[in-house]
C-alpha positions, 0 to 999 in steps of 0.5 A, a space after each residue: 507009056 511015057 507019053 501018056 504019063 507026061 500028058 496026064 502030069 499037069 492035071 495031076 500036079 494041079 490037083 495036088 496044088 489045089 488040095 494043098 492050098 485048101 488044106 489049112 486055115 487062113 489067118 482070118 480063120 485063126 483070128 476068129 478061132 482065137 477070138 471065140 476061144 477068148 470069149 469062151 474063157 471069159 464067160 467060163 471065168 465069170 461063171 466060175 468066179 460068181 458067188 454061188 459057184 465059187 462057194 460050191 467049189 470051195 465046199 467041194 474042195 473043203 469036203 475033199 480035204 476033210 475026208 478021212 479014210 
């Protein structure tokens, strides 16, 4: 039994090492994710601070503050 386990051990260890190596993102993937997140934030900022959207948001906030129960 011991000989059978010892014979299969290198194959099992290689599988574990291979799985561990591919489990996470590499630095370039992190960088691309950050660039995409920043680009999305810039677009969202531009949309929210545009005149029409800003006026609508201000109207919603004013209406909520003026509401009486």
